[in-house]
C-alpha positions as a printed Julia matrix, in Angstrom:
73×3 Matrix{Float64}:
  -5.22   7.1   -1.24
  -6.93   7.71  -4.54
  -9.56   9.82  -2.88
  -7.06  12.2   -1.39
  -6.29  15.58  -2.96
  -3.38  15.27  -5.4
  -1.12  17.38  -3.15
  -1.93  15.23  -0.1
  -1.4   12.01  -1.99
   2.0   13.28  -3.32
   3.06  14.17   0.21
   2.17  10.79   1.63
   3.73   8.89  -1.3
   7.0   10.77  -1.09
   7.45  11.06   2.62
   5.6    8.32   4.4
   5.8    5.67   1.71
   8.93   6.84  -0.22
  11.16   7.66   2.86
  11.9   11.23   1.72
  12.39  13.76   4.49
   9.91  16.59   4.82
  12.64  19.06   3.99
  13.47  17.18   0.76
   9.83  16.96  -0.12
   9.6   20.8    0.43
  12.42  21.35  -1.93
  11.01  19.02  -4.6
   7.62  20.73  -4.44
   9.22  24.21  -4.21
   7.34  25.08  -0.95
   8.6   26.08   2.45
   9.46  23.48   5.08
   6.6   24.77   7.2
   4.09  24.39   4.32
   5.37  20.86   3.72
   4.76  19.99   7.37
   1.25  21.41   7.3
   0.51  19.52   4.1
   1.72  16.28   5.61
  -0.34  16.85   8.74
  -3.45  17.55   6.72
  -2.86  14.54   4.44
  -2.46  12.18   7.35
  -5.65  13.56   8.97
  -7.46  13.02   5.68
  -6.3    9.38   5.66
  -7.49   8.89   9.25
 -10.87  10.47   8.3
 -11.21   7.97   5.37
 -10.18   4.97   7.45
 -12.67   6.0   10.13
 -15.4    6.1    7.57
 -14.51   2.62   6.25
 -13.37   1.0    9.5
 -15.4    2.77  12.06
 -14.03   4.05  15.38
 -11.25   1.4   15.4
  -9.24   3.51  13.03
  -9.57   6.54  15.29
  -8.5    4.57  18.4
  -5.94   2.47  16.52
  -7.47  -0.83  17.76
  -6.07  -3.97  16.14
  -8.9   -6.27  17.06
 -11.99  -3.97  16.34
 -13.2   -3.93  19.94
 -14.43  -0.38  19.54
 -17.24  -1.34  17.16
 -18.2   -4.31  19.34
 -18.39  -2.21  22.49
 -20.77   0.23  20.8
 -23.26  -2.43  19.8
């Protein structure tokens, strides 16, 4: 999370971790609801990208037992 852009980190912290609705987040940040949705989408994609870097393809395929990496070897 610390490697995310500040605006992405704030979106994830408030909505996904804090339980705020996207609409409430938009009001807090003084942006449109559409912009809030786009920001959340981009923030989540950035997290997936970082997890894929760290964890390999398992993060992309959402494997729980890391079979993706083993099948590529």
